[in-house]
N, C-alpha and C positions, 0 to 999 in steps of 0.2 A: 435671356432666360426669364420666364415668368415666375410668379409666386408659386404656381403649381409645380414647376420644375424643382424649386427649392424644397417644397414639401416632399416630393418624390425622392429627392437627393437625401434628405435627412432621415426619411423613413427607410430608405435603402441602407443607410449607414447604421440605423438602429437594428435592422434585421441582420446585417453583416456582423456587428459586434455581438449580438445575442447568439447568432449561429456559431461564432467562434468560441464563445464562452461555453455553450451547450456541448459542442464537440470536444473541447478541451477538458471540461469537467467529466464527461463520459470516459474519455481516454485515461484520465488520471484515476478515476474510480475503478476502471477495469484492470489497471496495471500498477497501481500505486504500491501494492505489497512487493511485487517483483522488482519494481524500480528502486524502492527504498532498500531492499536487500542487496541489490547490485551496487548501489552507492555506498552502502556500509562496507563492502568488500574492496573498495577502490584501493589501489596500492599507492606507494609514494612516487611512482613514475608519473610525471605530469602528462606525458603523452597518453597513458592509459586513462587518466582522469579526463583529458580533453576528449577522447573518443567516447567515453561514457557520457559526459555532459552533452556532447553533440547528439548521441543516440537518444538519450532520455528526452531532450528538448524536441527532437524531431518527432517523437512519439506523442508527447503531450502538447506540443505546439505552443509552448509558453516558456520563454527563457526566465521570466519573472518567477513562475512556479518552481522551476528547477533550482534557481539560485536561492529562493526562500526556503525550499526543502533542504538544500545544502547548508544554509545558514542554521537551520534548526538542528541538523545533525552535528554541526560544529559546536553549537551551544550545548548540546546534550553530551558532548565528549565522544561521540561515535566516530567522527572525522576530526582530523586536526586542520588548522588553517592551511598548512602547507599542502595537505591532500586536496583541499577544496579548490585551489587556484586553477588547476587543470580543468576541473569540471566547469568553472565559471567561463573560461575561455571557450570551451566546447559549446556551452549553452548559447553563447553569442552567435556561433555559426549555425547551430541547429535551428534557431528561430527563423532562419531564412527559408526553411522548407515550405512555409505557408505561401510565400511569394511565388515559389516554383509551382505550387499547385494552382494558384490563381492564374498563372500564365496560360492556362487552358483557354482563356479568353481569345488568345491569338490563333487558336486552332482553326485551320481551314479544311472543311470537309469536302471540298470540290474533288479531291483525289479519290474518294471512295465513300459510298454511303455509310459504311460501317463506322467511319470516323465521327459521324453525327452523334454516336452514343457518348463520346467523350467531350462533346461541347457542353459548356455550362448550362445552356438552355435546355439540354436533354438530361444532363446529370442531376440538376437541381430537383426537378419533379421526381425522377427515379429514386433519388436518395430520400426525398420526403415520403414517397409511397412506401419504400422499404422500412423507413423509420417508424411510421405509424403502424405498419403491420407487426413489427417486432414489439411495439409498446402495447397494442390493443389485442392482437390475435395470438401471438406466441407467448406461451407461459413456461419459461425456463428460468433457472436462477440468474442468468446473465442477459435475458432478452431485453430488459429495460435499459441496461447499459449499452448494448449494441444499438438499440433503437435511438437512444439519445445521441450517440455518435453519428449515426447515419442521418438522423433528422437535423442535427446541428450542421452537418455538411450541406444538406439541401437548403437550409435557411441561409447559411453563409453565402452560397452562390446566388440564391434568389435576391438577397440584398445587394450583392455585387452587380447583378444584372439591372436592378432598379437604379443603382447609382450611375451605371454606364448609360442607361437610357435617359436619365435626368440631365446628364451633362452633355449629351450629344449635340444640343443646339450651340454649345460653345465652340464646336469645330468650325463654325462659320463666323465666329466673332473676332474681329480684328483686335478689339480691346483685350480680350483674353489672351490671344497670341502675343500681343505686345507686352502684357504683364509678365508672362513667363520668359519672354526673350529678355526683358529687363533684368530678370534674376541672374542671367548669365554674367551681367556686369556688376551685380550686387550680391556676391555669394554669402556675405554676412547675413543679409535678410533671409536668404534661403535657408541658411543654417539655423537661424533663430526660429523660422517658421516650422522646420522639421522638428526641432527640439520642443517647441511649444505644443504642437499638435500631439506628438508622441506622449508628452507629459500629461496633457489633458485627458486623452482617451486611454492612457496607461497601457499602450500596446504598440510596439514597433511594427509588428506584423499587420495590424489594422491600418496603421499610417501608410505603410507601403502599399497595402491593398487599395486605399483611397487614391494614391498616386497612380496605381495601375489602372484604376477606373478612369481617371482623368486622361490617361495616355490615349484613350480611344478617340479623343478629340483631334489628335495629330498635332497638337500645339506644343508638346513637350520635347525638348531637346536635351542632349547630355549636359550641355553647359548650363541649362536652367534647373536641372534636378539633382545634380551630383551633390551640391551643398545641402539640399533638403535631406537626401539619404544619409549624409554624414551626421546631420543634426538629429535625425531620428535615433541614432545610437545613443546620443547623450540623454535625450529626453526619457528614453526607456530605462536607462540605468539609474537615473535620479529617483524614479519611482521605486525601483527595486531596493535601492540603498535606504530609502525612508522606511519601507516595510521591514527590512532586515534590522533596523535600528530600534524599533519599538519594543521596549522592555527586554532587550537582549543583553547577553554578556559581551565583553569586549571582543572576543574572537569572532562571535557571530556578527557583530557590527562591522568588523574588518572585512568580512566577505563582501558586504555591500560596497565598502570603500574600495576594495580591490577591483570590483566591477567598474566603478567610476574611473579609477586610475587607468585601467586597461583601455576603456573606451576613449578617454582623453588622449592617451598616447597613440591609439590607433587613428584617431581623427587628425592629430598633428602629422602623423606619417603620411596619411592619404592626401591631406591638403597640401603638404610640402611637395610631395611627389607630383601631384597634378599641376601645381603652379609651375614647377620647374619644367615639366614636360610641355605644358601649354606655351610657355614663353619661348621654349626651344623649337616650337612648331611641330612637335611630334604628335600632337593631338588635333591638328587642324581638321582632319577628315572626320574625327569622332565628335568634335565639339558642337557642330551644328546638326548632327544626325538626329532624325526623329526617333524618339524612344517609344517602343512598343511595351506592352505588358511584360513580355518575356525578357526584353532588354533591361527593364527596370529590375526584374527579379535577378537577372544575371549580375548586374552591377552591384546590387545589394549583397549577393553571395560572395562575389569576388572581393569586394571591400573587406568584408568580415573575415573571410577565409585567409586572404593574403596577410592581413595584419596579425591574425592569430598565429600563423606559421612563423612570422617574423619575431613575434614577442614571446612565443612559448619557451624558447631557450633561456630567456632572462626573467621568467615569471617569478623566480625567487626574490628578485628585487622589489616586486610589488608587495610581497609579504613584509619585507623590512620597512618599506615606506608606510604601509598601513599601520604598523606598530608604532611608528613615529606620530602619525596623525591621530590614532585612537589610543589613548592612554589605557594602561591596564586597570582593571577593576581594583578598587581599594582592598577588597577581600581577595587574598590569593587562595585559589582553590574553591571548592564548593562550600556552601553553608549547610550544615546539618542540624542547625538549632531546632528546626521543626521536628525532625525525627527523634531527637533527644528529648524534646518536651513531651512527645507522645508516650514515652516510657513512664507512665504515671501509675503509681500503685492504686489509685482510685479505680482503675479498670479491673483490678483483681476481683471485684464483685461480679464482673462479667468476663470470665476467662476467654471467651471468644474474641471480645474486643481487645483484651490484653495481648492475646496471641497475634491478632491483626497488627497491633502497634509494633510488636517485636518483628513481625514479617517485614513491615515497612522499613524498619531500621536496618535489618540485615540486607534487604534489597538495595538500600543506599550504600551499604558496604560493598555489595556485589558490583554495583555500578562504578563506584570509585576504584575498586580493584581492577575491573576490566579496563577502565579508562587509563589507569596507571600503567598496566602492562602494555597496552597499545601505544601510549605516549612514550614509554621507555624504549620500546622497539624503534620508534622514530628517532629518538635521541641518539641511539647507537649509530645511526647513519647520517643524521643532521643535528649536530650538537646545538642545543639551545638552552641557555641557563634559565630562562623564564619557565620553560616547560618543566625543567627539573625542580624548580621552586614550587610549582603547582603540584607536582607528584609528591614532594615531601610534605606539603601542607595537607594534601588529601590523605596521606598516610597517617598524619596526626588525627584527622577526622575518623579514619577507619579504627585507629586504636581507641579513640574516645568512645565510639559506638560499640566496639567490642567489649570494653569494660562495663559500659552501661547495660548492654544486652545480657552479658554474663550475670551480673548482679540481679537484673530484673527477672530473668528466667529462673534463677535459683529461688528467689522469693515467691515467684508465681507457682512453682511446682506443687506446693502444698494446697493450692486453690484449684488445681485442675483435676477433675474426676478421671477415673480410669476410662480407657476407650480411645476414640480417635483423637480427642484433644490432647491426651497424654502422649500419643504417638507423634503428634505434630510438635509438641514441646521438645521431645527428644530429638526430633529432626532438626529443629532450629538450633539446639545446643550443639549438634554435630556440625552444622553447616557454617555457623558464624566464624568459628575458629579457622576453617579452611580459607575463607575469604580474607581473614586477617593475615594468614601466611602468604597468600598470593600478593597482597599489598606489600609485604616485606620483600618478596622476591623482585617486585617491580622497582623498589628502591635499590636493591642490589644491582639491577641492570643499569640504573642511572649512575651508580658508583663506578661500574665498569666503564661507562662512557666518559665520566670525569677523569678516570685514571688514564684512559687513552689520550684525552685532551691535554691533561697535565704533563704527560711524558712526551707529547708530540708524536705518538705512535699511530700508524695507520695499518689496517689489515690489507692483505693483498686483495686484488680485485675478485679473485675466485672466492676467498674467504667471505668477503662482503656479500657476494651473490648467494653463497650458501646460507648465510645468516638471514638473508631476506626470505629465502624459501622456508627456513625454519620458523621465521616470524609469521609467515602466512598460515602455517599449521597452528601456531599458538593463537593467532587471532580467531581461527575457526573453532578451536576447542574452548576458548574463553567465551565465545559467543554462545555455544551450546550450554556451557555451565551456567551462564547468566540466565539464559532463557528457561532452562530446565528448573532452576530454583524459583524464579519470580512467578512462573506459571505452574509450578509443581507438575511438570510435564514429563512423564516417564518415557514417552516416545523420543523426545529430544535428548533425554538423559542417556538413552541407549546408544546414541550416536557419538557419545564422548569416548568410550573405551577404544573403539577402532582407531580413532585419531591419536589417542594417548599411546597406543602400541606403535603406531607409525612414528610418532615423535621419538619414542625410545630407539627405534631402528635408525632414525635420522641422526640422533645424537651419537650413536655408536659409529655410524658411517662418517660423520663429520670429524669425530675424534680421530679415526683412522686416517682420513685425508689430511688432517692437520699434522699428525705425526710424520706422514710422508713428506709434507712440505717442509717441516722442520728439518728432517734428515737431508733433504735436497738443498737446504739453504735458502728457500723461498720465503721463510718466515723467521723473525727473531724470537729468541727464547721468551723475552718479556711479553711480546705481543701474543705469543702462544699461550702463556699462562692466563692472560685475560680472556682469550678465546675459549679456553677450557672452562673458565669460571662462568662465562656466559652460557655455555652448554649445560653446565650443572644447574644453573638457575632456570633455564628453559625446561629441563627435564622435571624439576621439582614443581614448576607451575602446572605442567601437564598431570603430574601425580595428584596434586590437590584437586584438579578438575575431575580426575577419575574418581576420587573419593566422593565428591559432590554428586556425581552421576549415580554412584552405587547407593548413596543415602536416599536420593530421590526415587530410584527404582524400588527400594525396599519399602517405600510407603504404599506400594501397590502389590508387592510380592513378598509375603511373609517368609518364604524360604530364603530370600536374599537377606532379609532383615536378621535372620538367625546366624548366617554365615557369609559375611562379606568376602572373605579371602577364598572360600571354596567357590563362590560364584565367579570371581575373577579367574581363578585357576581353571575352571571348567571352560570359560570362554577362550582362554589362551591355548587350551588343549585341542581346539578346533571342533568342539561338540555343538556349536551353535551356528547353523547355516546363515542366519541373518548377519551375525557378527562377522563371519568369514567373508561374506560378499562385500560388506561395508569396508572391512579392513583391506581387502584386495583393491577396491576402487580407490581408497585414499592412498594406499601404497603406490599404486600406478601413477596417481596424480602427482604426488610430491617427489617421488623418486624419478619420475619422468622429467620434472623441472630440474632436479639435480643433474641428471644425465645430460640435459641440454647445456648446462654450465660446463661440465667436463668435456663435452664435445667441442 
């Protein structure tokens, strides 16, 4: 190879990396809202989290982006560490989709002229042409995003073709072939090479892409590249762990640590399995086989998918180990000193600023209350004393904020002139007490969990599944309540009451089911009392959310402001078609889930 080949190689690498970034950024921009919403709704089932992580990463083509987003959601209290683990494992598999796309390099168009369309040499210019047309000629809200995605795709393959052309002289180089054949006898060097390159360019997909370009020389064999592919996994997760750790809370840091633990365990499993099989002679036919671009993509996918399937059942151990490796933050629960400090009487000279400070404080209460309910629901199924301590500490913060907001708004009332400002003041006075009560009910749920733990009681499998369905409904209604207040959004607020009515129906149904199980001897009396107490707390949480929704709607509809109870009564009488349709949809959703349990 000459100096010009090296220039072409690194120029192709630059285009490849830029194209990957451009395409990934476009995909994230075009779908980030939907992806974030999907990740917020992930359940405690690791398999569901795994599938979600796989799908999200396959879409945005970046496991680092998926895991960093997950870390952010954990840090914000939207996801728990337990929920994030399945997503992390799925992200590891989803990132292999890029290699499967790049395998188009192997496409042979001899069988039909139409196959030429799918060859990178044709796809690259077609994607670039489509991209520039969307960017320069099409003027729609999403044309720039679509243009960035297609342009990135074209640049990626252009860079890949440049790299392939640059390394083509190596196909006739004995030195190059000898170098890679030597790696078959020195897997540690291959492992370090894969780790180092993936760490330097901060992308496992890009590293595999480089390897796929080199495969066009015909000098790569399974024995020479398997260790590199394993090393790529480690280099990629180290970068992710560093990003997750910068300025993050303990649980957010633990998501990065879990990623490293998983990849280390996966690497050990693969290396051990390959070593044993190779020495047993089971891989003799594969060891010296020439690796094509498609073969490298397949090996990468098989390595990651097989280890994910093996380790998914024991992913709970990763959480425990991460808690040992990453110590808890000194402060248990969130810090609300900033919100408390903003409740300053100096702002009374500008009532708008004072109301904004009160809004920030109540929003903090809303966030802590929502997080408390979601965490308490998790504790009912997976007891964790640390989580309970956090909920208790955050409840202290909610109480402190409630007392301060109450005193602040009472003093502020004489400074706010009649009109919209006064309406907003009354709105805040109504809302903060609702979030305080929700925080109390979250603590009640943790006490239910502690009671079950202390007495060594377990619910029946059916009862546990019923509570999970009820928990999903509570998560949805809490999310609506939080968003409707923080954005003062009447449209979101109107979605609360249909779910609240379904929660009431579910509580009645679950109470009936429980009495039947008690009569049939499937449940103990003491367990039944705790179960009923959980239902009461769940129903009251939904009631407080209903109040919050009505308070928000009343900011836009004076008739609701004058008669809250009449408004609710009118909805329940079936006089609102929008409510009826929403209620029917939610009823079918959640009672369909309950029916699946009973079946």
